[in-house]
N, C-alpha and C positions, 0 to 999 in steps of 0.2 A: 551406415556402418557402424557397428558395435565397437567400443573401444574398450580396452581393459581398464578397471578402475581401482583407485586405490582406496576407495572407500570403504569405511569400517566393517561394512558386512562381511568383507573377506577374513578379517579377524573372527568375526563372529562364527564363519562357517568352517574355518579351521577349528575353533572349539567343536562345532557341530560332528565333525569327522573323528572326534576322538574316539568314538565307540569301538572302533575297530583299529585304527591306526593313529600313531605318533606323526603330527603334521607340522613343519615349518611354516611362521605366518609373517605378513607385514602391510603398511597403508600407501523570490512574492512597496438796511438803507444806507449802503455809503453815500448815496447822493442826497439822501433826507441829511446827513451830517452835515454836509456843504452848504447846504441852504441854510441852516441854522446859524452857520459861522458868518455868511456874508451879511445878515440881518442887524449885525451888532452896530458896525459903522452909522448906518440909518438912525439910529435911536439916539446919538448923542446932542439932544438937545436940552439937557437937564440933568444935574447931578443927580438926583433922586431919581429920575427915570433911569437914569444913564446905569446907576447901582442896581436898581431892581431887576432892570431888564440883564444887566450882566449876570446878575447872580441866576435869571431864568435861563439865561443861555448857556451858563455854565453847566447848570443841571441837565438841560436839554441836550447839550453836548454829550454829558457822561451818560443820557438815556441812549443816544446814537452810537457811542461807542460799544453800548452794550449790544445794539443792534448787531454792529460789525462782527461782536463775539459771537452771535447766532449765526451768521452767515458762515464763520468759519466750522462752526459745528455741522451746518448743512453740508461743507465741502467733506468733513469726516463722513458722512452718511454716503457721499458719492464714493468714497473709497471702500466702504463697506459693500457696496454694490459691485465693483470691481474684484472683490475678494470672492464674492458668491458665483462669477462667471469663471474663476479659476476652477470652483468646485466642478461647474458643468464640465469644464475641459477633462478633468480626471473620470468623470462618469463616461465620458466618451473612448475611455482606453479599454473597454472590455472584447467582446468578440468570442466568448466561450461557445463551443457546440454542446449539446447533450449527448451522453452515451447511455448504452445499456448496462446496468452492472447486474450480473446474475451470480446468485451463490449456489452451489451444490454439495450436499452430502454424499462422502464416498461408500456408503452402506454397500457392502456387497463386494466391494474389491478385495484382491487377493494378492499376497504377499508371500512368495513360494522360494523355498530353498530346496533343490533337487541337486542329482550327479555328485552325491557324498558317497564316499566307498561304500559298496555293498549297501546303499539305500540308508544306513543308519541314521543320518542326520536330516533325512527329506522330510519336509513338512509344508504343507499348505495353510497358511495363517490367513483366517478371513476376518475383514473388518465388518464388524456387527456385535451386539450386545448378547449375554455381558461381556465387557472388555476384559475383566481380570479372568475368563478361561484360559487355559495354556494356550490352545490355537485359535484364539479370537486376539484381533487388534483392534485400534480405534480409540477415539474418534477421529473423524477425519473429515478435511473439508478443501475446496477449492473454489476461489471467486475467479470470475472472468468478466471482462468488457467487450460489449459488441457495438459498433457502428450504428447509429439511427437511421434506419433506411425507411422512409415513408412511415414512420411510425411503430415500427417494429425492429427488432434487433436483427443484424445481418452484415455482410461484408466483412470490414476489418475486425479481428479478433486479436484479444490478447490474455495470457493467463497472468492475473495480477496477483494471488498469491496462493500460497499451498501449505497445508501443516495436518501432520497425521502422528500419532501416537502409534509406536511399535514396542507393545510390551507383550512376550509371549516366552512359552517354556518350552524346551524340548527335553524330555525325561527319560533317560535311559540308563544304561551303565553310568555314564556321566551326565550331571544335569547341567543343563545352560540355560541361563536367565537373561533375556534381553530384555533391556528398559531403555529405549532412546525416543526422542523426538525429533522430527523430521520437519523441516520449514524452509520455506523461500517467499521473498517479498515482504510487504507487500510494496509493488512497484506500480506508478500509475500508467507507464506505458507497458507494462508487462515484464516477466522474467523471460517470457518467450512470447511469440507473436505469428499471427498467419492470417488467411483469408478464408471466410467460408464459403466453400465451393459446393455449392448443391447442399449436404448435409455434413460433410468433411471440413476438418481443419488440417491442415499439414504444417505442424510447427517450425518455424524457423529462427532461431536453431532447433534442431529437433531433440531438445533437452531443457529440463527445470534447470536453468541457470542460476548456480548460487545456492544450489540445494544446500542446508546447513542441518548436521545430525550430531546430536551430542545426547550423552547419556551413559549409563555403564553395561558391560556384558561381565556376568557373574559366572564362572564354572566351579561345580561342585563335584568332586569324585576323583578317585584315585588315577586316572588317566589325565587329568588336567595338566600336571607338570610335563608329561611326555608330549604334550602339544604346546609347550611354551607359555602356558598360562597358570597364573598362582590358584591354587585350590582355596575356594572360600573367600578369595579376594576381590573384589568388583575391580575391572578395568575401565578407566574414563575413556570415553570417544569423544572427540570433538574435531569433527571433519566439515570439510567444505568440497563438493564437487557439481558436477553438471550431469544429472541423472536423464538418460536416455527417456525419450519418448517416442511414442507411434503414432499414425495419425487418431484424431478424435472422430468418432462418428455420434452425429445428434440427431435427436429427433426431430420432426420439421418444425416444431414450436420451440425448439431448443430446450425443453423441459429436462432432457436426460440426455447423458452422454455414455459411451463405453470407448475402452482402447484396451484391443489385444494383448495379451500376453507379451511382454516385452524384457528381455535380457538386460538387465542394470549393472550387472557384475559377473566374471566368471574367473576360475582359476582351474588348477588340475584337481583340486578338490572338491568343487560345489560349484553351483549356478545360482544366481540370485535374481527374479524376476518379478515384475508386478504385472497386473492385470487390473485396470481401473472401470469402475462403474459409478456415475454421478446422477444424483436426482436432485432438481431443482428445491430450493427451500426458500428463495426470496428473489425479486427481481425489481428494479427501480432504475427510473431515468435520474442520471447525477452528471454536473458540469463534468466536460472531457478535457483532458489534457491537449496541448499544441500537435501531441504526435497523432490524436485522432483528429483534431478540428481543421489542420493544414494539408 
């Protein structure tokens, strides 16, 4: 169901209606050591012998102590082994699945303004090169993710990100220049998601959630003031909304998609709509988030 939006396009389309009317607008080894010690009493038969053997015994004892130190070093080696075991435990905490990430160019999509008084501000703006032509917009792109089903994309779908440049000019008795950037995401689970049913995806919610539009709208001409817009002074735009979407229809191999013309905003003076077309530019298997793997 279409909802009325306070998106900045309403301010834009108010300006576009200035051609004919004035309009109001708003918005992650110990044992070895013991044995040497026991030998000393058995050798007490003469002082010289005793002194000599005592000295030897002492030296041997010192050597035995070094052996004990070596044993302690071995114990440290055992501690190192235990640390390695901890590393193995960390590795076992993985569990990610893989998903298909496909990027699409929006070439051929259309952003349309219609139903302005007497059609004075009506214009279809096509996403195509050269982007600086008055009735052209762009570039634009969408990135989507699909579950891996038997080595191919399918099943669960998510719109991960959306980006488009809206620069166009409506030139008449009053000239309106729109210079906006619209974007949403990236969100690993999608700004909206759905299931691939045959070749179609019905998005839930049926909107690009958190669509952020920022830029300026510049009106030039004697009717700007009558419409509540300053003449020759750009009006800053910074709006967040949920832009309506319709069902996306995909090619069998998901190499392209389309969405029919869908109204995204309307008021008494104008209607604004999008028709999307997408052509694949890349695809790859990437680690999937929990929302895809569970």
